[in-house]
MIPA-510455 format. One record per residue (C-alpha): y, z, x; residue number from 0; residue in one letter. Coordinates in nm, 4 decimals, always signed. Each point is the difference from the previous one (the first is absolute). Layout:
N
py	pz	px	torfi	mikol
Y	Z	X	NUM	A
...
//
This chain:
99
py	pz	px	torfi	mikol
-2.2823	+1.8408	+3.8510	0	M
+0.0615	+0.3783	-0.0384	1	V
-0.2208	+0.3017	+0.1644	2	D
-0.1565	+0.2818	-0.2527	3	Y
+0.0727	+0.3278	+0.0829	4	I
-0.3316	+0.2566	-0.1224	5	Y
-0.0858	+0.3454	-0.0469	6	N
-0.2413	+0.1672	+0.1801	7	Q
-0.3061	-0.0843	-0.2920	8	R
+0.0796	-0.3765	+0.0620	9	G
+0.2303	-0.0463	-0.3138	10	E
+0.2984	-0.2385	+0.0815	11	A
+0.3363	+0.2035	-0.0889	12	V
+0.2572	-0.2530	+0.0747	13	G
+0.0701	-0.2698	+0.2434	14	F
+0.2446	-0.0839	+0.2472	15	W
+0.1667	-0.3158	+0.0501	16	K
+0.2226	-0.0719	+0.2749	17	G
+0.1936	+0.3482	+0.1100	18	Q
-0.0407	+0.0911	-0.3756	19	H
-0.2667	+0.2361	-0.1494	20	I
-0.0680	-0.0461	-0.4162	21	Y
-0.1793	+0.1091	-0.2695	22	E
-0.2926	-0.2117	-0.0997	23	L
+0.2220	-0.0969	-0.3185	24	S
+0.2613	-0.1416	+0.2753	25	G
+0.2310	+0.2944	-0.0280	26	K
+0.1890	+0.0158	+0.4004	27	P
-0.0855	+0.3866	+0.0516	28	V
+0.0566	+0.0019	+0.4067	29	G
+0.0262	-0.1132	+0.3356	30	Q
-0.1989	-0.0876	+0.2879	31	L
+0.1244	-0.0041	+0.3701	32	R
-0.2569	-0.0647	+0.2169	33	D
-0.2561	+0.2106	-0.1288	34	T
+0.2815	+0.3097	-0.1188	35	H
-0.0118	-0.0050	-0.3459	36	V
+0.3381	+0.0996	-0.1989	37	H
+0.1269	+0.0557	-0.3557	38	T
+0.2648	-0.2684	-0.1230	39	L
+0.2343	+0.2494	+0.0672	40	S
-0.0834	+0.0014	+0.3379	41	G
-0.2053	+0.3354	+0.0471	42	E
-0.3064	-0.0150	+0.2340	43	Y
-0.3386	+0.1031	-0.1989	44	I
-0.2524	-0.1094	+0.2871	45	G
-0.1742	-0.2966	+0.1742	46	E
-0.2011	-0.2917	-0.0892	47	L
-0.3725	+0.1161	+0.1491	48	Y
-0.3288	-0.2276	-0.1306	49	K
+0.2070	-0.1089	-0.2967	50	E
+0.1306	+0.2977	-0.1526	51	M
+0.2990	+0.2151	+0.0507	52	V
-0.0968	+0.3189	+0.2434	53	A
+0.1767	+0.2870	+0.1103	54	D
-0.0944	-0.0248	+0.3513	55	K
+0.2021	+0.3474	+0.1340	56	H
+0.2091	-0.2523	+0.1972	57	I
+0.3574	+0.2032	-0.1181	58	G
+0.2946	-0.0910	-0.1926	59	Q
+0.0931	-0.3940	+0.0356	60	R
+0.3201	+0.0861	-0.1278	61	G
+0.1440	-0.2106	-0.3019	62	N
+0.0461	-0.3711	+0.0501	63	I
+0.2679	-0.0032	-0.2715	64	G
-0.0493	-0.2050	-0.3395	65	S
-0.1227	-0.3988	+0.0121	66	S
+0.1599	-0.0523	-0.3377	67	G
-0.2230	-0.1198	-0.2765	68	N
-0.2293	-0.2966	+0.1344	69	P
-0.0766	-0.0762	-0.4062	70	G
-0.3490	-0.0186	-0.1307	71	N
-0.2875	-0.2037	+0.1735	72	A
-0.1840	-0.0851	-0.2713	73	G
-0.3105	+0.1614	-0.1439	74	N
-0.2807	-0.0291	+0.2512	75	H
-0.3922	+0.0387	-0.1509	76	A
-0.1700	+0.2477	+0.1675	77	N
-0.2476	-0.0723	+0.2522	78	P
-0.2568	+0.2277	-0.0957	79	G
-0.1597	+0.2821	+0.1957	80	N
+0.0172	-0.0192	+0.4048	81	R
-0.2563	+0.3184	-0.0183	82	G
+0.0867	+0.3283	+0.1468	83	V
+0.1579	-0.0580	+0.3559	84	V
-0.0312	+0.4027	+0.2050	85	S
+0.3469	+0.0486	+0.0910	86	C
+0.1052	+0.3370	+0.2274	87	I
+0.2847	+0.0464	-0.1314	88	Y
+0.1646	+0.1014	-0.3653	89	P
+0.0622	-0.3087	-0.2256	90	E
+0.4010	+0.0272	-0.1289	91	V
+0.0767	-0.3029	-0.1716	92	W
+0.0361	+0.1717	-0.3282	93	E
+0.3607	+0.1031	+0.1595	94	S
+0.0547	-0.3604	-0.0363	95	L
-0.1078	-0.0533	-0.3527	96	F
+0.1677	+0.3684	-0.1599	97	K
+0.2449	-0.1696	-0.1150	98	N
//
């Protein structure tokens, strides 16, 4: 089972499985530690909030180091639009998917 990550418009932009975050194509792009979202190399990006990656302005959480490459998780079908979700924090998921 996977859990999807959405943007504020309600579009699925990726998913997480265990402690790793993936593009919808299955390419690994990040790590998840509790609600803290990091790049694969360990750089802190933001928080998982309402199934989005948001900058909650909690300060730098540091670099947790590389988790290694977990491999491709396989292509997951787009679950469709879940609808707009209001969020007071800016979304920062693009920081994971820009590489």
